[in-house]
C-alpha positions, 0 to 999 in steps of 0.5 A: 500500500503506498502513502497518501501524498497529501497525508505526507505532506500534512505530516510534515507541516504538522511537525514543521509547525510543532518545531518552529512553537517547541524553538519559540517555547524554548527560546522564550526560556533563554535556550536556542533550539537547532532541529535535525529531522532523522528517520528512523533508520539514522538518515537525515531527512533534514539538516546536515547529511551524516548528522543522524548516524553520529554519535550525539555530542556534548549538549545534543538530544534527541526527541522521538516522535512516535505511537505509543505501543499498547501496553507499554506505558500508562495510556495517560503518559504522553511523553516520556524523558530517559533521565539519570537519576544522579545528574537528573538529566538525559539526552532520548526522550519520545513524545506519543503523537496518537495520545496527543492528537487525542488531547488535542481533539478532546482540548479543541487545539491545534494538534501542532501547538500541544506537539510542541508543549510536550516536546518542550516538556520532555526536553525541559526534564532532559535538561534537569527540569522537575514537574511544577505544580502548574503550568507547561512543567505541571505533570497532569494536564486536563483539556480544560487547562489545556485550552486556557493555557494554550490560550494565553500563551503557555510558557516555561517559567523564569526558574524553569529557564534558569534550570535549563540554561545552567544544565546547558552551560554545564555540558556544552560551550556557552555559545554553542545551540542545544541541538535536538534531533528527531529520531523519527516521524510521526507514525500512525496507531491506535489513540487510547481515551485517556491522556494527561499524565506527563512523566 
C-alpha cells in the first residue's frame, strides 16, 4: 500500500509547525534550539547529512515522535524522558503523537501546538527540570487546562528557564546551541481515551 502524498505533506507540515512552536517556547526560556530531522534508520530527512548517524555530541538530545505501543506505558502518559537519577539530565525523550492527538481533539486546540508543548516539556526534563504544581511543567494536563494555557500562551517559568540554561552551560560550550535531532517521523496508531499525565 502506498502512502497518500497529501497525508505525508500534512504530517510534514504538522511537524514543522510543532518544531517552530517548540523552538519559540525554548527560546523564551533562553535556550536556542537547532533541529535536525532524522528518520527511524538514522538517515537525515533535513539538516546536516550524516549528523543523524553520528553519536550524540555534548549538549545534544534526541526527541522521538512516534505512536505509543499498546501496554508499554500508562495510557495517560503523553511522553517520557530517560533521565539519569544522579545528574537529573538525559539525552533521549519520546513523545506519543497518537495520545497527543486525542488530547488536542478533546481540548479543541491545535495538534501541532500541543505536540510542541509536550516536546518542550520532555526536553526540559532532559535539562534537569522537574515537574511543577502548575504550568508547562505540570505533571497532569486536563483538556480545560490545555485550552486555557494555549489560549494565554504557555511558557516556562523564569526558574525553569534558568535551570535549563545552567544545565546547558555545564555540559556544552556557552555559545553552542542546543541541538535537538528528531529521531522518527509521526507514525499512525490507535489512540487511547485517557491522556493527560506526562512523565
